[in-house]
N, CA and C atoms of all chains as a GROMACS GRO file, in nm:
protein
  552
    1MET      N    1   9.954  10.849   8.726
    1MET     CA    2   9.891  10.840   8.859
    1MET      C    3   9.815  10.969   8.888
    2SER      N    4   9.694  10.957   8.942
    2SER     CA    5   9.613  11.075   8.974
    2SER      C    6   9.668  11.145   9.098
    3GLN      N    7   9.616  11.267   9.122
    3GLN     CA    8   9.654  11.344   9.242
    3GLN      C    9   9.632  11.263   9.369
    4LEU      N   10   9.513  11.202   9.377
    4LEU     CA   11   9.476  11.130   9.499
    4LEU      C   12   9.563  11.006   9.518
    5GLU      N   13   9.589  10.935   9.409
    5GLU     CA   14   9.676  10.817   9.417
    5GLU      C   15   9.817  10.859   9.458
    6THR      N   16   9.860  10.976   9.410
    6THR     CA   17   9.992  11.028   9.447
    6THR      C   18   9.998  11.053   9.598
    7ALA      N   19   9.892  11.116   9.652
    7ALA     CA   20   9.888  11.144   9.796
    7ALA      C   21   9.893  11.014   9.876
    8MET      N   22   9.818  10.912   9.831
    8MET     CA   23   9.816  10.784   9.900
    8MET      C   24   9.954  10.717   9.895
    9ALA      N   25  10.019  10.728   9.780
    9ALA     CA   26  10.153  10.670   9.764
    9ALA      C   27  10.254  10.741   9.856
   10ILE      N   28  10.241  10.874   9.867
   10ILE     CA   29  10.333  10.949   9.954
   10ILE      C   30  10.314  10.907  10.100
   11LEU      N   31  10.187  10.886  10.141
   11LEU     CA   32  10.160  10.843  10.279
   11LEU      C   33  10.229  10.710  10.308
   12LEU      N   34  10.215  10.616  10.215
   12LEU     CA   35  10.278  10.484  10.232
   12LEU      C   36  10.430  10.496  10.236
   13LYS      N   37  10.483  10.575  10.142
   13LYS     CA   38  10.628  10.592  10.130
   13LYS      C   39  10.687  10.658  10.255
   14THR      N   40  10.614  10.761  10.305
   14THR     CA   41  10.661  10.833  10.423
   14THR      C   42  10.665  10.740  10.544
   15PHE      N   43  10.558  10.660  10.561
   15PHE     CA   44  10.554  10.567  10.673
   15PHE      C   45  10.671  10.467  10.664
   16ASP      N   46  10.687  10.408  10.546
   16ASP     CA   47  10.792  10.307  10.525
   16ASP      C   48  10.932  10.363  10.549
   17LYS      N   49  10.948  10.489  10.510
   17LYS     CA   50  11.079  10.555  10.525
   17LYS      C   51  11.125  10.556  10.671
   18TYR      N   52  11.032  10.584  10.761
   18TYR     CA   53  11.068  10.595  10.903
   18TYR      C   54  11.053  10.462  10.976
   19SER      N   55  10.953  10.381  10.937
   19SER     CA   56  10.931  10.253  11.007
   19SER      C   57  11.044  10.155  10.979
   20GLY      N   58  11.115  10.174  10.867
   20GLY     CA   59  11.221  10.082  10.830
   20GLY      C   60  11.355  10.107  10.897
   21ALA      N   61  11.363  10.212  10.979
   21ALA     CA   62  11.492  10.250  11.038
   21ALA      C   63  11.546  10.147  11.138
   22GLU      N   64  11.459  10.090  11.220
   22GLU     CA   65  11.505   9.994  11.322
   22GLU      C   66  11.392   9.899  11.360
   23GLY      N   67  11.426   9.785  11.422
   23GLY     CA   68  11.328   9.690  11.473
   23GLY      C   69  11.227   9.645  11.369
   24ASN      N   70  11.099   9.638  11.410
   24ASN     CA   71  10.991   9.595  11.321
   24ASN      C   72  10.975   9.695  11.206
   25LYS      N   73  10.986   9.645  11.083
   25LYS     CA   74  10.980   9.732  10.964
   25LYS      C   75  10.838   9.782  10.936
   26ASP      N   76  10.738   9.717  10.997
   26ASP     CA   77  10.598   9.753  10.971
   26ASP      C   78  10.539   9.848  11.074
   27THR      N   79  10.618   9.888  11.173
   27THR     CA   80  10.568   9.979  11.276
   27THR      C   81  10.672  10.087  11.307
   28LEU      N   82  10.622  10.197  11.363
   28LEU     CA   83  10.711  10.306  11.407
   28LEU      C   84  10.738  10.287  11.556
   29SER      N   85  10.865  10.278  11.594
   29SER     CA   86  10.900  10.279  11.736
   29SER      C   87  10.886  10.423  11.786
   30LYS      N   88  10.896  10.444  11.917
   30LYS     CA   89  10.888  10.579  11.970
   30LYS      C   90  10.993  10.670  11.906
   31ALA      N   91  11.114  10.618  11.892
   31ALA     CA   92  11.223  10.696  11.833
   31ALA      C   93  11.192  10.730  11.687
   32GLU      N   94  11.138  10.631  11.614
   32GLU     CA   95  11.104  10.653  11.473
   32GLU      C   96  10.992  10.755  11.458
   33LEU      N   97  10.891  10.746  11.546
   33LEU     CA   98  10.779  10.842  11.541
   33LEU      C   99  10.830  10.983  11.567
   34LYS      N  100  10.919  10.994  11.666
   34LYS     CA  101  10.976  11.125  11.700
   34LYS      C  102  11.054  11.184  11.582
   35THR      N  103  11.135  11.100  11.518
   35THR     CA  104  11.211  11.144  11.400
   35THR      C  105  11.116  11.187  11.289
   36MET      N  106  11.009  11.109  11.269
   36MET     CA  107  10.912  11.139  11.163
   36MET      C  108  10.848  11.276  11.188
   37ILE      N  109  10.807  11.302  11.311
   37ILE     CA  110  10.744  11.430  11.344
   37ILE      C  111  10.843  11.545  11.327
   38GLU      N  112  10.965  11.524  11.373
   38GLU     CA  113  11.069  11.628  11.361
   38GLU      C  114  11.097  11.664  11.215
   39LYS      N  115  11.102  11.560  11.129
   39LYS     CA  116  11.137  11.582  10.988
   39LYS      C  117  11.016  11.623  10.904
   40GLU      N  118  10.900  11.562  10.930
   40GLU     CA  119  10.784  11.580  10.841
   40GLU      C  120  10.688  11.687  10.889
   41LEU      N  121  10.682  11.709  11.021
   41LEU     CA  122  10.586  11.806  11.075
   41LEU      C  123  10.656  11.906  11.167
   42PRO      N  124  10.761  11.970  11.119
   42PRO     CA  125  10.836  12.064  11.204
   42PRO      C  126  10.750  12.179  11.255
   43SER      N  127  10.654  12.222  11.173
   43SER     CA  128  10.570  12.335  11.215
   43SER      C  129  10.477  12.294  11.330
   44LEU      N  130  10.437  12.166  11.331
   44LEU     CA  131  10.353  12.114  11.440
   44LEU      C  132  10.432  12.118  11.571
   45LEU      N  133  10.557  12.072  11.564
   45LEU     CA  134  10.645  12.067  11.680
   45LEU      C  135  10.674  12.208  11.731
   46LYS      N  136  10.692  12.300  11.636
   46LYS     CA  137  10.721  12.439  11.669
   46LYS      C  138  10.601  12.504  11.738
   47ALA      N  139  10.480  12.473  11.686
   47ALA     CA  140  10.357  12.533  11.738
   47ALA      C  141  10.328  12.486  11.881
   48SER      N  142  10.367  12.361  11.911
   48SER     CA  143  10.333  12.306  12.043
   48SER      C  144  10.418  12.369  12.154
   49LYS      N  145  10.548  12.390  12.126
   49LYS     CA  146  10.641  12.454  12.221
   49LYS      C  147  10.667  12.372  12.348
   50ASN      N  148  10.572  12.282  12.383
   50ASN     CA  149  10.589  12.200  12.502
   50ASN      C  150  10.654  12.068  12.462
   51PRO      N  151  10.776  12.040  12.509
   51PRO     CA  152  10.844  11.916  12.467
   51PRO      C  153  10.769  11.789  12.508
   52GLU      N  154  10.680  11.800  12.605
   52GLU     CA  155  10.605  11.682  12.648
   52GLU      C  156  10.494  11.644  12.550
   53ASP      N  157  10.454  11.737  12.462
   53ASP     CA  158  10.347  11.710  12.367
   53ASP      C  159  10.379  11.591  12.277
   54CYS      N  160  10.505  11.578  12.241
   54CYS     CA  161  10.547  11.468  12.153
   54CYS      C  162  10.527  11.334  12.225
   55ASP      N  163  10.562  11.330  12.354
   55ASP     CA  164  10.542  11.208  12.433
   55ASP      C  165  10.394  11.176  12.449
   56LYS      N  166  10.313  11.282  12.470
   56LYS     CA  167  10.168  11.263  12.484
   56LYS      C  168  10.109  11.204  12.357
   57LEU      N  169  10.154  11.257  12.243
   57LEU     CA  170  10.106  11.209  12.114
   57LEU      C  171  10.137  11.061  12.096
   58MET      N  172  10.260  11.023  12.134
   58MET     CA  173  10.301  10.882  12.122
   58MET      C  174  10.209  10.794  12.205
   59LYS      N  175  10.182  10.836  12.328
   59LYS     CA  176  10.096  10.757  12.417
   59LYS      C  177   9.955  10.747  12.360
   60ALA      N  178   9.906  10.857  12.302
   60ALA     CA  179   9.770  10.858  12.247
   60ALA      C  180   9.759  10.764  12.128
   61LEU      N  181   9.864  10.756  12.046
   61LEU     CA  182   9.860  10.672  11.925
   61LEU      C  183   9.887  10.525  11.956
   62ASP      N  184   9.967  10.501  12.059
   62ASP     CA  185  10.010  10.365  12.091
   62ASP      C  186   9.905  10.294  12.177
   63HIS      N  187   9.802  10.244  12.109
   63HIS     CA  188   9.686  10.186  12.180
   63HIS      C  189   9.717  10.068  12.270
   64ASN      N  190   9.800   9.977  12.223
   64ASN     CA  191   9.824   9.855  12.301
   64ASN      C  192   9.948   9.865  12.392
   65GLY      N  193  10.008   9.983  12.398
   65GLY     CA  194  10.118  10.006  12.492
   65GLY      C  195  10.248   9.933  12.463
   66ASP      N  196  10.266   9.891  12.336
   66ASP     CA  197  10.390   9.822  12.303
   66ASP      C  198  10.494   9.918  12.245
   67SER      N  199  10.468  10.047  12.256
   67SER     CA  200  10.559  10.151  12.205
   67SER      C  201  10.583  10.141  12.056
   68GLU      N  202  10.484  10.088  11.983
   68GLU     CA  203  10.494  10.080  11.838
   68GLU      C  204  10.366  10.140  11.777
   69VAL      N  205  10.380  10.214  11.668
   69VAL     CA  206  10.265  10.272  11.598
   69VAL      C  207  10.258  10.209  11.459
   70ASP      N  208  10.147  10.141  11.429
   70ASP     CA  209  10.136  10.078  11.297
   70ASP      C  210  10.076  10.175  11.195
   71PHE      N  211  10.066  10.130  11.070
   71PHE     CA  212  10.023  10.220  10.963
   71PHE      C  213   9.881  10.273  10.985
   72ASN      N  214   9.794  10.189  11.037
   72ASN     CA  215   9.656  10.235  11.064
   72ASN      C  216   9.654  10.348  11.166
   73GLU      N  217   9.736  10.335  11.270
   73GLU     CA  218   9.743  10.439  11.374
   73GLU      C  219   9.806  10.567  11.318
   74PHE      N  220   9.902  10.550  11.229
   74PHE     CA  221   9.967  10.663  11.162
   74PHE      C  222   9.865  10.741  11.078
   75ILE      N  223   9.779  10.667  11.006
   75ILE     CA  224   9.676  10.729  10.922
   75ILE      C  225   9.577  10.808  11.007
   76VAL      N  226   9.546  10.756  11.126
   76VAL     CA  227   9.456  10.826  11.219
   76VAL      C  228   9.514  10.964  11.252
   77LEU      N  229   9.644  10.968  11.276
   77LEU     CA  230   9.712  11.095  11.306
   77LEU      C  231   9.704  11.190  11.187
   78VAL      N  232   9.737  11.139  11.070
   78VAL     CA  233   9.736  11.223  10.948
   78VAL      C  234   9.595  11.275  10.919
   79SER      N  235   9.495  11.187  10.934
   79SER     CA  236   9.356  11.228  10.912
   79SER      C  237   9.316  11.340  11.007
   80ALA      N  238   9.348  11.321  11.136
   80ALA     CA  239   9.311  11.420  11.238
   80ALA      C  240   9.378  11.554  11.209
   81LEU      N  241   9.505  11.550  11.171
   81LEU     CA  242   9.577  11.674  11.143
   81LEU      C  243   9.523  11.743  11.018
   82THR      N  244   9.492  11.664  10.915
   82THR     CA  245   9.441  11.722  10.791
   82THR      C  246   9.302  11.781  10.812
   83CYS      N  247   9.218  11.711  10.889
   83CYS     CA  248   9.084  11.763  10.920
   83CYS      C  249   9.096  11.893  11.000
   84ALA      N  250   9.185  11.894  11.099
   84ALA     CA  251   9.204  12.012  11.182
   84ALA      C  252   9.246  12.130  11.096
   85CYS      N  253   9.335  12.103  11.001
   85CYS     CA  254   9.384  12.208  10.911
   85CYS      C  255   9.270  12.258  10.824
   86HIS      N  256   9.187  12.165  10.777
   86HIS     CA  257   9.075  12.201  10.690
   86HIS      C  258   8.974  12.289  10.764
   87ASN      N  259   8.950  12.257  10.890
   87ASN     CA  260   8.855  12.336  10.969
   87ASN      C  261   8.911  12.474  11.000
   88ARG      N  262   9.044  12.480  11.016
   88ARG     CA  263   9.107  12.608  11.047
   88ARG      C  264   9.100  12.703  10.928
   89CYS      N  265   9.115  12.644  10.810
   89CYS     CA  266   9.116  12.730  10.691
   89CYS      C  267   9.020  12.672  10.588
   90PRO      N  268   8.888  12.682  10.616
   90PRO     CA  269   8.788  12.618  10.528
   90PRO      C  270   8.776  12.680  10.390
   91LYS      N  271   8.803  12.806  10.377
   91LYS     CA  272   8.787  12.872  10.245
   91LYS      C  273   8.910  12.954  10.210
   92LYS      N  274   8.944  12.951  10.081
   92LYS     CA  275   9.054  13.034  10.034
   92LYS      C  276   9.003  13.172   9.998
   93MET      N  277  10.821  12.242  10.197
   93MET     CA  278  10.719  12.156  10.256
   93MET      C  279  10.770  12.011  10.259
   94SER      N  280  10.744  11.940  10.368
   94SER     CA  281  10.788  11.801  10.380
   94SER      C  282  10.698  11.709  10.295
   95GLN      N  283  10.742  11.585  10.278
   95GLN     CA  284  10.663  11.484  10.204
   95GLN      C  285  10.522  11.472  10.261
   96LEU      N  286  10.517  11.460  10.395
   96LEU     CA  287  10.388  11.438  10.462
   96LEU      C  288  10.297  11.560  10.447
   97GLU      N  289  10.354  11.680  10.462
   97GLU     CA  290  10.276  11.802  10.445
   97GLU      C  291  10.225  11.813  10.301
   98THR      N  292  10.308  11.768  10.206
   98THR     CA  293  10.268  11.768  10.065
   98THR      C  294  10.147  11.677  10.044
   99ALA      N  295  10.153  11.556  10.104
   99ALA     CA  296  10.040  11.462  10.091
   99ALA      C  297   9.913  11.521  10.150
  100MET      N  298   9.924  11.587  10.266
  100MET     CA  299   9.808  11.648  10.331
  100MET      C  300   9.752  11.762  10.245
  101ALA      N  301   9.841  11.839  10.184
  101ALA     CA  302   9.798  11.949  10.097
  101ALA      C  303   9.726  11.895   9.973
  102ILE      N  304   9.777  11.784   9.918
  102ILE     CA  305   9.714  11.724   9.799
  102ILE      C  306   9.574  11.675   9.834
  103LEU      N  307   9.557  11.615   9.953
  103LEU     CA  308   9.426  11.566   9.995
  103LEU      C  309   9.326  11.681  10.001
  104LEU      N  310   9.369  11.793  10.062
  104LEU     CA  311   9.282  11.911  10.073
  104LEU      C  312   9.247  11.966   9.934
  105LYS      N  313   9.352  11.978   9.850
  105LYS     CA  314   9.336  12.035   9.716
  105LYS      C  315   9.244  11.948   9.630
  106THR      N  316   9.261  11.816   9.641
  106THR     CA  317   9.180  11.722   9.562
  106THR      C  318   9.033  11.733   9.603
  107PHE      N  319   9.009  11.737   9.735
  107PHE     CA  320   8.871  11.750   9.783
  107PHE      C  321   8.809  11.880   9.732
  108ASP      N  322   8.882  11.990   9.750
  108ASP     CA  323   8.830  12.122   9.709
  108ASP      C  324   8.800  12.129   9.560
  109LYS      N  325   8.887  12.062   9.482
  109LYS     CA  326   8.872  12.062   9.335
  109LYS      C  327   8.736  12.010   9.293
  110TYR      N  328   8.691  11.901   9.359
  110TYR     CA  329   8.564  11.839   9.320
  110TYR      C  330   8.445  11.895   9.397
  111SER      N  331   8.467  11.932   9.525
  111SER     CA  332   8.356  11.983   9.606
  111SER      C  333   8.310  12.121   9.557
  112GLY      N  334   8.398  12.192   9.487
  112GLY     CA  335   8.366  12.327   9.441
  112GLY      C  336   8.287  12.333   9.312
  113ALA      N  337   8.260  12.217   9.250
  113ALA     CA  338   8.195  12.216   9.119
  113ALA      C  339   8.051  12.267   9.121
  114GLU      N  340   7.976  12.230   9.224
  114GLU     CA  341   7.834  12.271   9.230
  114GLU      C  342   7.784  12.274   9.374
  115GLY      N  343   7.674  12.341   9.398
  115GLY     CA  344   7.610  12.344   9.531
  115GLY      C  345   7.704  12.386   9.642
  116ASN      N  346   7.695  12.315   9.758
  116ASN     CA  347   7.778  12.345   9.875
  116ASN      C  348   7.925  12.321   9.841
  117LYS      N  349   8.008  12.425   9.858
  117LYS     CA  350   8.150  12.416   9.824
  117LYS      C  351   8.230  12.332   9.922
  118ASP      N  352   8.173  12.304  10.040
  118ASP     CA  353   8.245  12.230  10.143
  118ASP      C  354   8.211  12.081  10.147
  119THR      N  355   8.123  12.038  10.055
  119THR     CA  356   8.087  11.896  10.052
  119THR      C  357   8.083  11.846   9.908
  120LEU      N  358   8.095  11.713   9.895
  120LEU     CA  359   8.083  11.648   9.764
  120LEU      C  360   7.939  11.600   9.747
  121SER      N  361   7.874  11.643   9.640
  121SER     CA  362   7.742  11.588   9.607
  121SER      C  363   7.766  11.449   9.547
  122LYS      N  364   7.659  11.373   9.525
  122LYS     CA  365   7.674  11.241   9.463
  122LYS      C  366   7.745  11.250   9.329
  123ALA      N  367   7.705  11.350   9.250
  123ALA     CA  368   7.766  11.368   9.118
  123ALA      C  369   7.914  11.402   9.131
  124GLU      N  370   7.947  11.488   9.227
  124GLU     CA  371   8.088  11.528   9.248
  124GLU      C  372   8.172  11.410   9.296
  125LEU      N  373   8.115  11.329   9.388
  125LEU     CA  374   8.187  11.211   9.438
  125LEU      C  375   8.214  11.114   9.323
  126LYS      N  376   8.114  11.095   9.237
  126LYS     CA  377   8.127  11.005   9.123
  126LYS      C  378   8.238  11.055   9.028
  127THR      N  379   8.237  11.184   9.000
  127THR     CA  380   8.340  11.242   8.914
  127THR      C  381   8.478  11.223   8.977
  128MET      N  382   8.486  11.248   9.109
  128MET     CA  383   8.614  11.235   9.180
  128MET      C  384   8.668  11.092   9.168
  129ILE      N  385   8.581  10.993   9.189
  129ILE     CA  386   8.625  10.853   9.180
  129ILE      C  387   8.666  10.818   9.037
  130GLU      N  388   8.587  10.866   8.940
  130GLU     CA  389   8.620  10.838   8.798
  130GLU      C  390   8.755  10.897   8.759
  131LYS      N  391   8.784  11.019   8.808
  131LYS     CA  392   8.907  11.089   8.769
  131LYS      C  393   9.027  11.047   8.854
  132GLU      N  394   9.003  11.030   8.985
  132GLU     CA  395   9.115  11.009   9.078
  132GLU      C  396   9.144  10.862   9.109
  133LEU      N  397   9.041  10.778   9.099
  133LEU     CA  398   9.059  10.637   9.134
  133LEU      C  399   9.007  10.547   9.022
  134PRO      N  400   9.054  10.569   8.899
  134PRO     CA  401   9.003  10.490   8.786
  134PRO      C  402   9.029  10.340   8.803
  135SER      N  403   9.141  10.305   8.867
  135SER     CA  404   9.173  10.163   8.884
  135SER      C  405   9.077  10.096   8.982
  136LEU      N  406   9.030  10.173   9.080
  136LEU     CA  407   8.932  10.122   9.176
  136LEU      C  408   8.802  10.089   9.103
  137LEU      N  409   8.759  10.181   9.018
  137LEU     CA  410   8.636  10.165   8.942
  137LEU      C  411   8.646  10.047   8.846
  138LYS      N  412   8.765  10.033   8.786
  138LYS     CA  413   8.792   9.925   8.692
  138LYS      C  414   8.788   9.790   8.763
  139ALA      N  415   8.849   9.787   8.884
  139ALA     CA  416   8.859   9.662   8.961
  139ALA      C  417   8.722   9.612   9.006
  140SER      N  418   8.630   9.707   9.034
  140SER     CA  419   8.501   9.667   9.089
  140SER      C  420   8.411   9.602   8.982
  141LYS      N  421   8.416   9.657   8.862
  141LYS     CA  422   8.338   9.604   8.747
  141LYS      C  423   8.187   9.616   8.763
  142ASN      N  424   8.139   9.621   8.888
  142ASN     CA  425   7.996   9.632   8.913
  142ASN      C  426   7.958   9.780   8.924
  143PRO      N  427   7.875   9.831   8.830
  143PRO     CA  428   7.842   9.973   8.832
  143PRO      C  429   7.769  10.016   8.960
  144GLU      N  430   7.710   9.920   9.031
  144GLU     CA  431   7.638   9.953   9.155
  144GLU      C  432   7.732   9.982   9.272
  145ASP      N  433   7.859   9.939   9.260
  145ASP     CA  434   7.954   9.960   9.369
  145ASP      C  435   7.972  10.107   9.401
  146CYS      N  436   7.969  10.191   9.300
  146CYS     CA  437   7.986  10.334   9.318
  146CYS      C  438   7.870  10.391   9.402
  147ASP      N  439   7.748  10.344   9.371
  147ASP     CA  440   7.630  10.387   9.448
  147ASP      C  441   7.638  10.338   9.592
  148LYS      N  442   7.685  10.213   9.610
  148LYS     CA  443   7.698  10.157   9.744
  148LYS      C  444   7.797  10.239   9.826
  149LEU      N  445   7.907  10.277   9.762
  149LEU     CA  446   8.009  10.356   9.830
  149LEU      C  447   7.952  10.490   9.875
  150MET      N  448   7.874  10.553   9.788
  150MET     CA  449   7.812  10.681   9.822
  150MET      C  450   7.722  10.667   9.944
  151LYS      N  451   7.643  10.562   9.944
  151LYS     CA  452   7.551  10.539  10.057
  151LYS      C  453   7.629  10.514  10.186
  152ALA      N  454   7.739  10.439  10.174
  152ALA     CA  455   7.819  10.406  10.292
  152ALA      C  456   7.883  10.531  10.352
  153LEU      N  457   7.924  10.624  10.265
  153LEU     CA  458   7.993  10.745  10.312
  153LEU      C  459   7.896  10.852  10.361
  154ASP      N  460   7.777  10.852  10.301
  154ASP     CA  461   7.679  10.957  10.331
  154ASP      C  462   7.599  10.921  10.455
  155HIS      N  463   7.659  10.947  10.572
  155HIS     CA  464   7.601  10.904  10.700
  155HIS      C  465   7.464  10.961  10.731
  156ASN      N  466   7.445  11.091  10.704
  156ASN     CA  467   7.318  11.153  10.742
  156ASN      C  468   7.215  11.155  10.629
  157GLY      N  469   7.247  11.089  10.517
  157GLY     CA  470   7.150  11.073  10.409
  157GLY      C  471   7.114  11.199  10.332
  158ASP      N  472   7.200  11.301  10.340
  158ASP     CA  473   7.168  11.424  10.268
  158ASP      C  474   7.235  11.427  10.130
  159SER      N  475   7.291  11.312  10.087
  159SER     CA  476   7.357  11.300   9.958
  159SER      C  477   7.478  11.393   9.945
  160GLU      N  478   7.540  11.425  10.058
  160GLU     CA  479   7.661  11.508  10.057
  160GLU      C  480   7.769  11.438  10.139
  161VAL      N  481   7.893  11.443  10.092
  161VAL     CA  482   8.006  11.383  10.164
  161VAL      C  483   8.100  11.496  10.205
  162ASP      N  484   8.123  11.513  10.336
  162ASP     CA  485   8.213  11.621  10.379
  162ASP      C  486   8.358  11.574  10.383
  163PHE      N  487   8.448  11.665  10.418
  163PHE     CA  488   8.591  11.633  10.412
  163PHE      C  489   8.627  11.519  10.508
  164ASN      N  490   8.566  11.517  10.626
  164ASN     CA  491   8.595  11.410  10.723
  164ASN      C  492   8.557  11.273  10.666
  165GLU      N  493   8.442  11.267  10.598
  165GLU     CA  494   8.396  11.141  10.538
  165GLU      C  495   8.487  11.102  10.421
  166PHE      N  496   8.535  11.202  10.349
  166PHE     CA  497   8.628  11.180  10.237
  166PHE      C  498   8.758  11.118  10.289
  167ILE      N  499   8.807  11.172  10.403
  167ILE     CA  500   8.932  11.122  10.462
  167ILE      C  501   8.916  10.976  10.508
  168VAL      N  502   8.797  10.942  10.557
  168VAL     CA  503   8.769  10.804  10.598
  168VAL      C  504   8.787  10.709  10.479
  169LEU      N  505   8.736  10.751  10.364
  169LEU     CA  506   8.750  10.671  10.241
  169LEU      C  507   8.897  10.655  10.203
  170VAL      N  508   8.970  10.767  10.202
  170VAL     CA  509   9.112  10.764  10.164
  170VAL      C  510   9.192  10.678  10.261
  171SER      N  511   9.163  10.691  10.391
  171SER     CA  512   9.234  10.610  10.492
  171SER      C  513   9.209  10.462  10.468
  172ALA      N  514   9.083  10.427  10.448
  172ALA     CA  515   9.046  10.286  10.429
  172ALA      C  516   9.115  10.228  10.306
  173LEU      N  517   9.115  10.305  10.197
  173LEU     CA  518   9.177  10.259  10.073
  173LEU      C  519   9.328  10.246  10.088
  174THR      N  520   9.390  10.342  10.156
  174THR     CA  521   9.535  10.339  10.173
  174THR      C  522   9.575  10.222  10.264
  175CYS      N  523   9.497  10.200  10.370
  175CYS     CA  524   9.524  10.087  10.460
  175CYS      C  525   9.508   9.956  10.384
  176ALA      N  526   9.403   9.945  10.304
  176ALA     CA  527   9.378   9.822  10.228
  176ALA      C  528   9.495   9.796  10.134
  177CYS      N  529   9.543   9.901  10.071
  177CYS     CA  530   9.655   9.889   9.978
  177CYS      C  531   9.780   9.845  10.054
  178HIS      N  532   9.800   9.902  10.172
  178HIS     CA  533   9.918   9.869  10.253
  178HIS      C  534   9.916   9.723  10.296
  179ASN      N  535   9.797   9.673  10.330
  179ASN     CA  536   9.786   9.533  10.372
  179ASN      C  537   9.806   9.437  10.255
  180ARG      N  538   9.762   9.485  10.137
  180ARG     CA  539   9.776   9.401  10.018
  180ARG      C  540   9.921   9.386   9.977
  181CYS      N  541   9.995   9.494   9.993
  181CYS     CA  542  10.136   9.490   9.951
  181CYS      C  543  10.224   9.544  10.065
  182PRO      N  544  10.235   9.467  10.175
  182PRO     CA  545  10.306   9.515  10.294
  182PRO      C  546  10.456   9.534  10.274
  183LYS      N  547  10.517   9.456  10.189
  183LYS     CA  548  10.662   9.469  10.169
  183LYS      C  549  10.698   9.477  10.022
  184LYS      N  550  10.800   9.560   9.992
  184LYS     CA  551  10.847   9.567   9.855
  184LYS      C  552  10.951   9.459   9.834
   0.00000   0.00000   0.00000
């Protein structure tokens, strides 16, 4: 498997790991999203310092208001974070 | 580093690996994009069978017509492919 295919597989695996915890296996509930951020993006949570930021993020991602985040919405988050990181540190 | 942070780092590293080959280091030229697809997504290239598909993809990604694909446009491609893969094989 190539580097890029590996990254894509990790994204799928990471989503499935948390979405499978409870309820609909194909979506992240609010609790699942919170666990995912706590476990996978601890530095993001640390940087925000405001406990309400996590709730804001959930509301921003949950377009239809059913308190569930699907894989497409999850990818939007990952893309935005990766782009932000790339802009912050464009050159080594 | 968490699984998700690892995937994000691989995406950045993969882009930089190919974008740094020639010209602007922050974008993929047509030649660099082609090399990236050949090396990183050989199964995609194999599945398409039509040699023109690669050119079509370049045109679709190259919004401003300067024959360069930036990191944001690269992420759009990766997101679309990962989502497509997820829909194709939603459950193990």
